[in-house]
All heavy atoms as TSV, in Angstrom:
chain	resi	resn	atom	element	x	y	z
A	1	MET	N	N	7.564	0.385	23.241
A	1	MET	CA	C	6.788	-0.446	22.456
A	1	MET	C	C	7.784	-1.271	21.580
A	1	MET	O	O	8.674	-0.705	20.929
A	1	MET	CB	C	5.806	0.258	21.589
A	1	MET	CG	C	4.851	-0.556	20.891
A	1	MET	SD	S	3.496	0.444	20.060
A	1	MET	CE	C	2.309	0.631	21.317
A	2	SER	N	N	7.733	-2.535	21.464
A	2	SER	CA	C	8.749	-3.240	20.667
A	2	SER	C	C	8.392	-3.124	19.265
A	2	SER	O	O	7.306	-2.724	18.845
A	2	SER	CB	C	8.693	-4.749	21.134
A	2	SER	OG	O	7.486	-5.378	20.541
A	3	GLU	N	N	9.403	-3.488	18.429
A	3	GLU	CA	C	9.238	-3.409	16.943
A	3	GLU	C	C	8.019	-4.064	16.407
A	3	GLU	O	O	7.361	-3.679	15.505
A	3	GLU	CB	C	10.510	-3.844	16.270
A	3	GLU	CG	C	10.623	-3.561	14.838
A	3	GLU	CD	C	10.733	-2.148	14.483
A	3	GLU	OE1	O	11.387	-1.331	15.241
A	3	GLU	OE2	O	10.353	-1.670	13.375
A	4	THR	N	N	7.715	-5.290	16.970
A	4	THR	CA	C	6.657	-6.145	16.428
A	4	THR	C	C	5.238	-5.602	16.999
A	4	THR	O	O	4.300	-5.983	16.361
A	4	THR	CB	C	6.875	-7.583	16.879
A	4	THR	OG1	O	6.919	-7.670	18.336
A	4	THR	CG2	C	8.066	-8.147	16.182
A	5	ASN	N	N	5.225	-4.820	17.975
A	5	ASN	CA	C	4.015	-4.332	18.481
A	5	ASN	C	C	3.550	-3.014	18.094
A	5	ASN	O	O	2.549	-2.489	18.474
A	5	ASN	CB	C	3.918	-4.345	20.016
A	5	ASN	CG	C	4.005	-5.815	20.550
A	5	ASN	OD1	O	3.630	-6.750	19.931
A	5	ASN	ND2	N	4.559	-5.913	21.757
A	6	LYS	N	N	4.373	-2.311	17.230
A	6	LYS	CA	C	4.092	-1.014	16.796
A	6	LYS	C	C	2.799	-0.995	15.839
A	6	LYS	O	O	2.672	-1.991	15.027
A	6	LYS	CB	C	5.232	-0.338	16.000
A	6	LYS	CG	C	6.337	0.092	16.810
A	6	LYS	CD	C	7.363	0.690	15.910
A	6	LYS	CE	C	8.554	1.269	16.778
A	6	LYS	NZ	N	9.577	1.827	15.891
A	7	PRO	N	N	1.927	-0.019	15.911
A	7	PRO	CA	C	0.808	-0.049	14.958
A	7	PRO	C	C	1.256	0.247	13.581
A	7	PRO	O	O	2.253	1.046	13.413
A	7	PRO	CB	C	-0.064	1.018	15.550
A	7	PRO	CG	C	0.746	1.844	16.491
A	7	PRO	CD	C	1.888	0.943	16.912
A	8	ILE	N	N	0.633	-0.390	12.634
A	8	ILE	CA	C	1.102	-0.171	11.209
A	8	ILE	C	C	0.332	0.978	10.707
A	8	ILE	O	O	-0.947	1.091	10.743
A	8	ILE	CB	C	0.778	-1.382	10.364
A	8	ILE	CG1	C	1.376	-2.701	10.973
A	8	ILE	CG2	C	1.115	-1.215	8.881
A	8	ILE	CD1	C	2.927	-2.570	10.963
A	9	GLN	N	N	1.029	2.033	10.190
A	9	GLN	CA	C	0.493	3.175	9.531
A	9	GLN	C	C	0.292	2.656	8.039
A	9	GLN	O	O	1.170	2.198	7.436
A	9	GLN	CB	C	1.379	4.347	9.583
A	9	GLN	CG	C	0.793	5.517	8.809
A	9	GLN	CD	C	1.737	6.720	8.809
A	9	GLN	OE1	O	2.894	6.665	9.464
A	9	GLN	NE2	N	1.356	7.809	8.130
A	10	GLN	N	N	-1.006	2.863	7.657
A	10	GLN	CA	C	-1.231	2.442	6.209
A	10	GLN	C	C	-0.498	3.326	5.308
A	10	GLN	O	O	-0.477	4.551	5.310
A	10	GLN	CB	C	-2.813	2.586	5.979
A	10	GLN	CG	C	-3.555	1.518	6.534
A	10	GLN	CD	C	-5.062	1.627	5.849
A	10	GLN	OE1	O	-5.342	2.482	5.249
A	10	GLN	NE2	N	-5.808	0.646	6.286
A	11	THR	N	N	0.174	2.619	4.363
A	11	THR	CA	C	0.931	3.282	3.277
A	11	THR	C	C	0.881	2.251	2.186
A	11	THR	O	O	1.115	0.960	2.414
A	11	THR	CB	C	2.293	3.731	3.628
A	11	THR	OG1	O	2.922	4.312	2.503
A	11	THR	CG2	C	3.160	2.615	4.146
A	12	CYS	N	N	0.658	2.632	0.953
A	12	CYS	CA	C	0.525	1.681	-0.166
A	12	CYS	C	C	1.864	0.921	-0.317
A	12	CYS	O	O	1.809	-0.257	-0.685
A	12	CYS	CB	C	0.349	2.532	-1.416
A	12	CYS	SG	S	-1.338	3.232	-1.543
A	13	ARG	N	N	2.950	1.468	-0.058
A	13	ARG	CA	C	4.219	0.773	-0.270
A	13	ARG	C	C	4.303	-0.504	0.703
A	13	ARG	O	O	5.119	-1.423	0.348
A	13	ARG	CB	C	5.486	1.635	0.098
A	13	ARG	CG	C	5.521	2.677	-1.077
A	13	ARG	CD	C	6.688	3.605	-0.869
A	13	ARG	NE	N	6.617	4.597	-1.859
A	13	ARG	CZ	C	7.638	5.430	-2.158
A	13	ARG	NH1	N	8.777	5.277	-1.468
A	13	ARG	NH2	N	7.404	6.380	-3.065
A	14	LEU	N	N	3.659	-0.573	1.744
A	14	LEU	CA	C	3.627	-1.707	2.546
A	14	LEU	C	C	2.456	-2.711	2.350
A	14	LEU	O	O	2.407	-3.748	2.967
A	14	LEU	CB	C	3.507	-1.293	4.094
A	14	LEU	CG	C	4.668	-0.377	4.650
A	14	LEU	CD1	C	4.289	0.023	6.034
A	14	LEU	CD2	C	5.985	-1.069	4.514
A	15	CYS	N	N	1.763	-2.505	1.261
A	15	CYS	CA	C	0.538	-3.307	0.972
A	15	CYS	C	C	0.908	-4.308	-0.163
A	15	CYS	O	O	1.504	-3.944	-1.085
A	15	CYS	CB	C	-0.524	-2.421	0.548
A	15	CYS	SG	S	-2.088	-3.333	0.215
A	16	VAL	N	N	0.332	-5.484	-0.053
A	16	VAL	CA	C	0.530	-6.482	-1.069
A	16	VAL	C	C	-0.235	-6.238	-2.397
A	16	VAL	O	O	0.269	-6.715	-3.423
A	16	VAL	CB	C	0.025	-7.965	-0.566
A	16	VAL	CG1	C	0.769	-8.347	0.591
A	16	VAL	CG2	C	-1.443	-7.898	-0.283
A	17	HIS	N	N	-1.130	-5.352	-2.369
A	17	HIS	CA	C	-1.826	-4.978	-3.637
A	17	HIS	C	C	-1.283	-3.823	-4.431
A	17	HIS	O	O	-1.620	-3.575	-5.536
A	17	HIS	CB	C	-3.297	-4.606	-3.288
A	17	HIS	CG	C	-3.936	-5.696	-2.571
A	17	HIS	ND1	N	-4.312	-6.851	-3.047
A	17	HIS	CD2	C	-4.451	-5.689	-1.206
A	17	HIS	CE1	C	-4.921	-7.669	-2.177
A	17	HIS	NE2	N	-5.002	-6.943	-0.985
A	18	TYR	N	N	-0.244	-3.153	-3.843
A	18	TYR	CA	C	0.404	-1.995	-4.493
A	18	TYR	C	C	1.377	-2.452	-5.540
A	18	TYR	O	O	2.016	-3.463	-5.327
A	18	TYR	CB	C	1.112	-1.197	-3.272
A	18	TYR	CG	C	1.966	-0.101	-3.901
A	18	TYR	CD1	C	1.361	1.159	-4.328
A	18	TYR	CD2	C	3.306	-0.121	-3.886
A	18	TYR	CE1	C	2.249	2.174	-4.747
A	18	TYR	CE2	C	4.155	0.965	-4.296
A	18	TYR	CZ	C	3.465	2.102	-4.672
A	18	TYR	OH	O	4.297	3.217	-5.130
A	19	TYR	N	N	1.417	-1.717	-6.629
A	19	TYR	CA	C	2.468	-2.000	-7.653
A	19	TYR	C	C	2.763	-0.699	-8.376
A	19	TYR	O	O	2.049	0.271	-8.480
A	19	TYR	CB	C	1.957	-3.134	-8.604
A	19	TYR	CG	C	0.811	-2.790	-9.515
A	19	TYR	CD1	C	1.021	-2.415	-10.893
A	19	TYR	CD2	C	-0.527	-2.686	-9.121
A	19	TYR	CE1	C	-0.020	-2.142	-11.716
A	19	TYR	CE2	C	-1.582	-2.405	-9.926
A	19	TYR	CZ	C	-1.327	-2.074	-11.220
A	19	TYR	OH	O	-2.344	-1.774	-12.069
A	20	ILE	N	N	3.901	-0.786	-9.073
A	20	ILE	CA	C	4.334	0.298	-10.017
A	20	ILE	C	C	3.874	-0.006	-11.354
A	20	ILE	O	O	4.160	-1.096	-11.854
A	20	ILE	CB	C	5.878	0.539	-10.000
A	20	ILE	CG1	C	6.278	0.890	-8.496
A	20	ILE	CG2	C	6.252	1.648	-10.899
A	20	ILE	CD1	C	5.771	2.123	-7.909
A	21	THR	N	N	3.163	0.862	-12.051
A	21	THR	CA	C	2.565	0.500	-13.333
A	21	THR	C	C	3.441	0.751	-14.449
A	21	THR	O	O	3.229	0.086	-15.541
A	21	THR	CB	C	1.261	1.371	-13.584
A	21	THR	OG1	O	1.719	2.761	-13.738
A	21	THR	CG2	C	0.356	1.376	-12.426
A	22	HIS	N	N	4.509	1.516	-14.357
A	22	HIS	CA	C	5.353	1.866	-15.411
A	22	HIS	C	C	4.695	2.690	-16.604
A	22	HIS	O	O	5.165	2.848	-17.655
A	22	HIS	CB	C	6.046	0.683	-16.049
A	22	HIS	CG	C	6.905	-0.077	-15.062
A	22	HIS	ND1	N	8.124	0.370	-14.525
A	22	HIS	CD2	C	6.729	-1.191	-14.350
A	22	HIS	CE1	C	8.614	-0.412	-13.597
A	22	HIS	NE2	N	7.709	-1.395	-13.441
A	23	ASP	N	N	3.491	3.198	-16.330
A	23	ASP	CA	C	2.739	4.087	-17.050
A	23	ASP	C	C	3.160	5.543	-16.609
A	23	ASP	O	O	2.865	5.854	-15.476
A	23	ASP	CB	C	1.277	3.886	-16.979
A	23	ASP	CG	C	0.311	4.824	-17.735
A	23	ASP	OD1	O	0.817	5.921	-18.097
A	23	ASP	OD2	O	-0.774	4.393	-18.067
A	24	VAL	N	N	3.740	6.293	-17.494
A	24	VAL	CA	C	4.282	7.612	-17.041
A	24	VAL	C	C	3.176	8.558	-16.601
A	24	VAL	O	O	3.461	9.518	-15.702
A	24	VAL	CB	C	5.117	8.299	-18.105
A	24	VAL	CG1	C	6.396	7.527	-18.389
A	24	VAL	CG2	C	4.471	8.531	-19.325
A	25	ASN	N	N	1.931	8.357	-17.025
A	25	ASN	CA	C	0.851	9.214	-16.572
A	25	ASN	C	C	0.131	8.711	-15.320
A	25	ASN	O	O	-0.393	9.514	-14.572
A	25	ASN	CB	C	-0.213	9.299	-17.722
A	25	ASN	CG	C	0.313	9.960	-18.924
A	25	ASN	OD1	O	0.990	11.064	-18.810
A	25	ASN	ND2	N	0.176	9.365	-20.125
A	26	PHE	N	N	0.199	7.455	-15.010
A	26	PHE	CA	C	-0.455	6.921	-13.793
A	26	PHE	C	C	0.472	5.822	-13.321
A	26	PHE	O	O	0.430	4.627	-13.550
A	26	PHE	CB	C	-1.789	6.246	-14.152
A	26	PHE	CG	C	-2.743	7.275	-14.767
A	26	PHE	CD1	C	-2.891	7.326	-16.150
A	26	PHE	CD2	C	-3.413	8.028	-13.936
A	26	PHE	CE1	C	-3.761	8.209	-16.708
A	26	PHE	CE2	C	-4.308	9.060	-14.475
A	26	PHE	CZ	C	-4.541	9.025	-15.862
A	27	MET	N	N	1.464	6.229	-12.460
A	27	MET	CA	C	2.604	5.539	-12.005
A	27	MET	C	C	2.273	4.382	-10.973
A	27	MET	O	O	2.961	3.472	-10.779
A	27	MET	CB	C	3.788	6.331	-11.617
A	27	MET	CG	C	4.335	7.123	-12.736
A	27	MET	SD	S	5.720	8.162	-12.175
A	27	MET	CE	C	6.933	6.889	-11.703
A	28	TYR	N	N	1.214	4.702	-10.131
A	28	TYR	CA	C	0.986	3.886	-8.944
A	28	TYR	C	C	-0.311	3.100	-9.204
A	28	TYR	O	O	-1.258	3.742	-9.573
A	28	TYR	CB	C	0.965	4.795	-7.707
A	28	TYR	CG	C	2.174	5.629	-7.602
A	28	TYR	CD1	C	2.111	7.057	-7.855
A	28	TYR	CD2	C	3.422	5.061	-7.258
A	28	TYR	CE1	C	3.214	7.822	-7.756
A	28	TYR	CE2	C	4.494	5.873	-7.239
A	28	TYR	CZ	C	4.425	7.210	-7.465
A	28	TYR	OH	O	5.498	7.989	-7.373
A	29	GLY	N	N	-0.345	1.872	-8.722
A	29	GLY	CA	C	-1.560	1.089	-8.900
A	29	GLY	C	C	-2.003	0.319	-7.716
A	29	GLY	O	O	-1.118	-0.013	-6.858
A	30	CYS	N	N	-3.211	-0.122	-7.663
A	30	CYS	CA	C	-3.719	-0.977	-6.604
A	30	CYS	C	C	-4.459	-2.107	-7.258
A	30	CYS	O	O	-5.443	-1.820	-8.009
A	30	CYS	CB	C	-4.647	-0.219	-5.584
A	30	CYS	SG	S	-5.439	-1.271	-4.422
A	31	ARG	N	N	-4.014	-3.361	-7.053
A	31	ARG	CA	C	-4.669	-4.454	-7.637
A	31	ARG	C	C	-6.002	-4.769	-7.055
A	31	ARG	O	O	-6.914	-5.294	-7.662
A	31	ARG	CB	C	-3.740	-5.775	-7.606
A	31	ARG	CG	C	-2.548	-5.620	-8.563
A	31	ARG	CD	C	-1.676	-6.831	-8.532
A	31	ARG	NE	N	-0.557	-6.748	-9.331
A	31	ARG	CZ	C	0.651	-6.344	-8.861
A	31	ARG	NH1	N	0.860	-6.124	-7.599
A	31	ARG	NH2	N	1.655	-6.214	-9.761
A	32	MET	N	N	-6.102	-4.474	-5.782
A	32	MET	CA	C	-7.379	-4.784	-5.051
A	32	MET	C	C	-8.568	-3.951	-5.567
A	32	MET	O	O	-9.651	-4.515	-5.744
A	32	MET	CB	C	-7.126	-4.383	-3.483
A	32	MET	CG	C	-8.404	-4.580	-2.580
A	32	MET	SD	S	-8.599	-6.206	-2.263
A	32	MET	CE	C	-9.999	-6.079	-1.132
A	33	PHE	N	N	-8.306	-2.640	-5.868
A	33	PHE	CA	C	-9.393	-1.792	-6.257
A	33	PHE	C	C	-9.296	-1.599	-7.846
A	33	PHE	O	O	-10.181	-0.907	-8.402
A	33	PHE	CB	C	-9.315	-0.478	-5.539
A	33	PHE	CG	C	-9.816	-0.589	-4.161
A	33	PHE	CD1	C	-8.812	-0.719	-3.067
A	33	PHE	CD2	C	-11.111	-0.840	-3.793
A	33	PHE	CE1	C	-9.141	-0.865	-1.831
A	33	PHE	CE2	C	-11.419	-0.948	-2.510
A	33	PHE	CZ	C	-10.456	-0.987	-1.444
A	34	GLY	N	N	-8.288	-2.151	-8.450
A	34	GLY	CA	C	-8.191	-1.954	-9.908
A	34	GLY	C	C	-8.012	-0.555	-10.438
A	34	GLY	O	O	-8.581	-0.173	-11.399
A	35	ILE	N	N	-7.204	0.183	-9.610
A	35	ILE	CA	C	-6.983	1.567	-10.061
A	35	ILE	C	C	-5.492	1.930	-10.331
A	35	ILE	O	O	-4.636	1.222	-9.833
A	35	ILE	CB	C	-7.497	2.620	-8.953
A	35	ILE	CG1	C	-6.800	2.418	-7.711
A	35	ILE	CG2	C	-8.982	2.448	-8.937
A	35	ILE	CD1	C	-7.180	3.493	-6.628
A	36	LYS	N	N	-5.266	2.863	-11.131
A	36	LYS	CA	C	-3.959	3.480	-11.434
A	36	LYS	C	C	-4.141	4.944	-11.028
A	36	LYS	O	O	-5.159	5.535	-11.368
A	36	LYS	CB	C	-3.575	3.330	-12.818
A	36	LYS	CG	C	-3.322	1.957	-13.274
A	36	LYS	CD	C	-2.817	1.946	-14.664
A	36	LYS	CE	C	-2.685	0.645	-15.279
A	36	LYS	NZ	N	-2.312	0.681	-16.748
A	37	SER	N	N	-3.054	5.628	-10.573
A	37	SER	CA	C	-3.135	6.939	-10.118
A	37	SER	C	C	-1.701	7.680	-10.278
A	37	SER	O	O	-0.730	6.979	-10.352
A	37	SER	CB	C	-3.545	7.016	-8.671
A	37	SER	OG	O	-3.626	8.278	-8.185
A	38	GLN	N	N	-1.873	9.015	-10.234
A	38	GLN	CA	C	-0.579	9.785	-10.241
A	38	GLN	C	C	-0.080	9.935	-8.826
A	38	GLN	O	O	0.983	10.361	-8.591
A	38	GLN	CB	C	-0.861	11.138	-10.849
A	38	GLN	CG	C	-1.264	11.082	-12.291
A	38	GLN	CD	C	-1.546	12.531	-12.860
A	38	GLN	OE1	O	-1.847	13.468	-12.084
A	38	GLN	NE2	N	-1.574	12.637	-14.148
A	39	ARG	N	N	-0.888	9.594	-7.887
A	39	ARG	CA	C	-0.479	9.561	-6.499
A	39	ARG	C	C	-0.732	8.301	-5.851
A	39	ARG	O	O	-1.340	7.341	-6.475
A	39	ARG	CB	C	-1.097	10.771	-5.713
A	39	ARG	CG	C	-2.578	10.781	-5.762
A	39	ARG	CD	C	-3.224	12.051	-5.210
A	39	ARG	NE	N	-4.677	11.928	-5.235
A	39	ARG	CZ	C	-5.454	12.592	-4.506
A	39	ARG	NH1	N	-4.971	13.442	-3.645
A	39	ARG	NH2	N	-6.799	12.404	-4.465
A	40	GLN	N	N	-0.401	8.009	-4.629
A	40	GLN	CA	C	-0.601	6.805	-3.995
A	40	GLN	C	C	-2.089	6.420	-3.952
A	40	GLN	O	O	-2.948	7.290	-3.635
A	40	GLN	CB	C	-0.041	6.845	-2.542
A	40	GLN	CG	C	1.496	7.068	-2.413
A	40	GLN	CD	C	2.318	5.961	-3.025
A	40	GLN	OE1	O	2.105	4.879	-2.728
A	40	GLN	NE2	N	3.083	6.351	-3.964
A	41	PRO	N	N	-2.392	5.200	-4.352
A	41	PRO	CA	C	-3.911	4.895	-4.405
A	41	PRO	C	C	-4.589	5.043	-3.140
A	41	PRO	O	O	-5.778	5.380	-3.165
A	41	PRO	CB	C	-3.718	3.277	-4.787
A	41	PRO	CG	C	-2.506	3.185	-5.580
A	41	PRO	CD	C	-1.554	4.148	-4.873
A	42	LEU	N	N	-3.937	4.898	-1.947
A	42	LEU	CA	C	-4.531	5.225	-0.710
A	42	LEU	C	C	-5.207	6.597	-0.691
A	42	LEU	O	O	-6.254	6.723	-0.099
A	42	LEU	CB	C	-3.433	5.067	0.477
A	42	LEU	CG	C	-3.987	5.395	1.800
A	42	LEU	CD1	C	-5.100	4.494	2.281
A	42	LEU	CD2	C	-2.807	5.351	2.780
A	43	MET	N	N	-4.542	7.531	-1.284
A	43	MET	CA	C	-5.101	8.873	-1.273
A	43	MET	C	C	-6.343	9.042	-2.075
A	43	MET	O	O	-7.381	9.668	-1.743
A	43	MET	CB	C	-4.023	9.853	-1.865
A	43	MET	CG	C	-2.819	10.073	-1.042
A	43	MET	SD	S	-3.098	10.905	0.538
A	43	MET	CE	C	-2.793	9.618	1.699
A	44	GLU	N	N	-6.442	8.208	-3.154
A	44	GLU	CA	C	-7.612	8.156	-4.012
A	44	GLU	C	C	-8.855	7.564	-3.304
A	44	GLU	O	O	-9.878	7.929	-3.395
A	44	GLU	CB	C	-7.368	7.356	-5.254
A	44	GLU	CG	C	-6.262	7.952	-6.142
A	44	GLU	CD	C	-6.515	9.301	-6.800
A	44	GLU	OE1	O	-7.769	9.755	-6.833
A	44	GLU	OE2	O	-5.556	9.967	-7.237
A	45	ILE	N	N	-8.451	6.452	-2.549
A	45	ILE	CA	C	-9.499	5.808	-1.701
A	45	ILE	C	C	-10.084	6.574	-0.704
A	45	ILE	O	O	-11.210	6.682	-0.565
A	45	ILE	CB	C	-8.940	4.474	-1.063
A	45	ILE	CG1	C	-8.338	3.464	-2.151
A	45	ILE	CG2	C	-9.910	3.795	-0.154
A	45	ILE	CD1	C	-9.341	3.030	-3.168
A	46	ILE	N	N	-9.176	7.303	0.070
A	46	ILE	CA	C	-9.624	8.107	1.107
A	46	ILE	C	C	-10.476	9.398	0.497
A	46	ILE	O	O	-11.516	9.737	1.085
A	46	ILE	CB	C	-8.453	8.713	1.981
A	46	ILE	CG1	C	-7.835	7.509	2.737
A	46	ILE	CG2	C	-8.878	9.822	2.878
A	46	ILE	CD1	C	-6.483	7.969	3.375
A	47	GLU	N	N	-10.068	9.935	-0.505
A	47	GLU	CA	C	-10.742	10.977	-1.119
A	47	GLU	C	C	-12.169	10.597	-1.646
A	47	GLU	O	O	-13.147	11.242	-1.464
A	47	GLU	CB	C	-9.967	11.605	-2.295
A	47	GLU	CG	C	-10.555	12.862	-2.891
A	47	GLU	CD	C	-9.654	13.454	-3.934
A	47	GLU	OE1	O	-8.580	14.013	-3.571
A	47	GLU	OE2	O	-9.976	13.251	-5.125
A	48	ALA	N	N	-12.205	9.395	-2.222
A	48	ALA	CA	C	-13.550	8.864	-2.762
A	48	ALA	C	C	-14.514	8.434	-1.679
A	48	ALA	O	O	-15.707	8.659	-1.791
A	48	ALA	CB	C	-13.220	7.839	-3.722
A	49	SER	N	N	-13.918	7.833	-0.629
A	49	SER	CA	C	-14.791	7.198	0.341
A	49	SER	C	C	-14.843	7.875	1.738
A	49	SER	O	O	-15.711	7.694	2.494
A	49	SER	CB	C	-14.474	5.739	0.665
A	49	SER	OG	O	-13.184	5.709	1.331
A	50	GLY	N	N	-13.790	8.751	2.008
A	50	GLY	CA	C	-13.770	9.303	3.237
A	50	GLY	C	C	-13.320	8.436	4.417
A	50	GLY	O	O	-13.367	8.827	5.518
A	51	LYS	N	N	-12.906	7.175	4.015
A	51	LYS	CA	C	-12.490	6.240	5.049
A	51	LYS	C	C	-11.023	5.780	4.629
A	51	LYS	O	O	-10.593	5.833	3.526
A	51	LYS	CB	C	-13.292	5.096	5.035
A	51	LYS	CG	C	-14.822	5.319	5.228
A	51	LYS	CD	C	-15.621	4.082	5.134
A	51	LYS	CE	C	-17.096	4.303	5.240
A	51	LYS	NZ	N	-17.874	3.011	5.054
A	52	PRO	N	N	-10.358	5.184	5.599
A	52	PRO	CA	C	-9.109	4.527	5.331
A	52	PRO	C	C	-9.286	3.298	4.389
A	52	PRO	O	O	-10.424	2.843	4.329
A	52	PRO	CB	C	-8.539	4.114	6.677
A	52	PRO	CG	C	-9.406	4.667	7.726
A	52	PRO	CD	C	-10.723	5.187	7.012
A	53	CYS	N	N	-8.358	3.000	3.716
A	53	CYS	CA	C	-8.375	1.781	2.808
A	53	CYS	C	C	-8.820	0.543	3.528
A	53	CYS	O	O	-8.036	0.162	4.544
A	53	CYS	CB	C	-7.103	1.701	2.138
A	53	CYS	SG	S	-7.069	0.249	0.998
A	54	GLU	N	N	-9.792	-0.096	3.119
A	54	GLU	CA	C	-10.271	-1.328	3.737
A	54	GLU	C	C	-9.605	-2.599	3.057
A	54	GLU	O	O	-9.870	-3.726	3.514
A	54	GLU	CB	C	-11.751	-1.453	3.693
A	54	GLU	CG	C	-12.371	-0.338	4.568
A	54	GLU	CD	C	-13.986	-0.411	4.510
A	54	GLU	OE1	O	-14.477	-1.450	4.053
A	54	GLU	OE2	O	-14.540	0.481	5.121
A	55	GLY	N	N	-8.943	-2.473	2.023
A	55	GLY	CA	C	-8.232	-3.535	1.279
A	55	GLY	C	C	-6.830	-3.611	1.770
A	55	GLY	O	O	-6.041	-4.551	1.223
A	56	PHE	N	N	-6.290	-2.895	2.719
A	56	PHE	CA	C	-4.844	-2.837	3.085
A	56	PHE	C	C	-4.431	-4.275	3.693
A	56	PHE	O	O	-5.051	-4.709	4.580
A	56	PHE	CB	C	-4.523	-1.751	3.985
A	56	PHE	CG	C	-3.078	-1.689	4.505
A	56	PHE	CD1	C	-2.133	-1.185	3.756
A	56	PHE	CD2	C	-2.764	-2.385	5.768
A	56	PHE	CE1	C	-0.733	-1.218	4.185
A	56	PHE	CE2	C	-1.456	-2.393	6.131
A	56	PHE	CZ	C	-0.426	-1.725	5.323
A	57	GLU	N	N	-3.450	-4.880	3.099
A	57	GLU	CA	C	-2.815	-6.134	3.664
A	57	GLU	C	C	-1.383	-5.871	3.691
A	57	GLU	O	O	-0.719	-5.677	2.664
A	57	GLU	CB	C	-3.176	-7.305	2.733
A	57	GLU	CG	C	-4.623	-7.688	2.810
A	57	GLU	CD	C	-4.885	-8.899	1.877
A	57	GLU	OE1	O	-4.140	-9.906	2.047
A	57	GLU	OE2	O	-5.855	-8.811	1.112
A	58	LEU	N	N	-0.830	-6.069	4.879
A	58	LEU	CA	C	0.613	-5.867	5.058
A	58	LEU	C	C	1.447	-6.908	4.332
A	58	LEU	O	O	1.119	-8.125	4.465
A	58	LEU	CB	C	0.962	-5.891	6.570
A	58	LEU	CG	C	2.297	-5.552	6.991
A	58	LEU	CD1	C	2.825	-4.236	6.644
A	58	LEU	CD2	C	2.507	-5.833	8.443
A	59	LYS	N	N	2.492	-6.429	3.611
A	59	LYS	CA	C	3.375	-7.372	2.976
A	59	LYS	C	C	4.108	-8.207	4.007
A	59	LYS	O	O	4.497	-7.680	5.017
A	59	LYS	CB	C	4.433	-6.619	2.046
A	59	LYS	CG	C	3.856	-6.000	0.822
A	59	LYS	CD	C	4.978	-5.406	0.110
A	59	LYS	CE	C	4.534	-4.558	-1.052
A	59	LYS	NZ	N	5.562	-3.869	-1.765
A	60	GLN	N	N	4.431	-9.401	3.667
A	60	GLN	CA	C	5.263	-10.168	4.634
A	60	GLN	C	C	6.665	-9.978	4.247
A	60	GLN	O	O	7.048	-10.046	3.068
A	60	GLN	CB	C	4.929	-11.708	4.358
A	60	GLN	CG	C	3.506	-12.115	4.815
A	60	GLN	CD	C	3.261	-11.908	6.256
A	60	GLN	OE1	O	4.019	-12.141	7.129
A	60	GLN	NE2	N	2.096	-11.226	6.586
A	61	ARG	N	N	7.533	-9.709	5.218
A	61	ARG	CA	C	8.944	-9.447	5.027
A	61	ARG	C	C	9.609	-10.937	5.018
A	61	ARG	O	O	9.289	-11.708	5.851
A	61	ARG	CB	C	9.507	-8.702	6.104
A	61	ARG	CG	C	8.920	-7.218	6.279
A	61	ARG	CD	C	9.543	-6.584	7.261
A	61	ARG	NE	N	10.335	-5.475	6.743
A	61	ARG	CZ	C	11.066	-4.668	7.438
A	61	ARG	NH1	N	11.134	-4.701	8.706
A	61	ARG	NH2	N	11.757	-3.687	6.730
A	62	PRO	N	N	10.625	-10.984	4.161
A	62	PRO	CA	C	11.333	-12.260	4.212
A	62	PRO	C	C	12.150	-12.410	5.553
A	62	PRO	O	O	12.502	-11.404	6.102
A	62	PRO	CB	C	12.297	-12.173	3.058
A	62	PRO	CG	C	12.336	-10.670	2.652
A	62	PRO	CD	C	11.142	-10.088	3.164
A	63	PRO	N	N	12.348	-13.603	6.054
A	63	PRO	CA	C	13.134	-13.682	7.300
A	63	PRO	C	C	14.466	-13.155	7.120
A	63	PRO	O	O	15.108	-13.234	6.114
A	63	PRO	CB	C	13.134	-15.235	7.483
A	63	PRO	CG	C	12.459	-15.902	6.329
A	63	PRO	CD	C	11.967	-14.852	5.340
A	64	ALA	N	N	14.973	-12.601	8.264
A	64	ALA	CA	C	16.354	-12.050	8.291
A	64	ALA	C	C	17.289	-13.107	8.187
A	64	ALA	O	O	17.133	-14.277	8.617
A	64	ALA	CB	C	16.472	-11.258	9.533
A	65	SER	N	N	18.396	-12.846	7.442
A	65	SER	CA	C	19.420	-13.851	7.234
A	65	SER	C	C	20.178	-13.961	8.619
A	65	SER	O	O	20.243	-13.076	9.454
A	65	SER	CB	C	20.447	-13.408	6.104
A	65	SER	OG	O	21.060	-12.170	6.467
A	66	GLY	N	N	20.820	-15.086	8.768
A	66	GLY	CA	C	21.519	-15.454	9.955
A	66	GLY	C	C	22.877	-14.730	10.136
A	66	GLY	O	O	23.527	-14.959	11.059
A	67	SER	N	N	23.303	-13.888	9.210
A	67	SER	CA	C	24.571	-13.237	9.341
A	67	SER	C	C	24.512	-11.949	10.108
A	67	SER	O	O	23.659	-11.405	10.466
A	67	SER	CB	C	25.103	-12.933	7.981
A	67	SER	OG	O	24.340	-12.281	7.101
């Protein structure tokens, strides 16, 4: 399977909505759901709904440099 055809495993770090809050008690955040957490927001979503995150959007990678 080529690199571009691999299925994407959901992880907050690859999502456009994920951010680091800089709050020592709740370090991880999700702008889509408006939550802060001590663990990855995806885990909170799965625990609360029993489903994978429906707000996941893959971050766009910048184009590779020509060097």
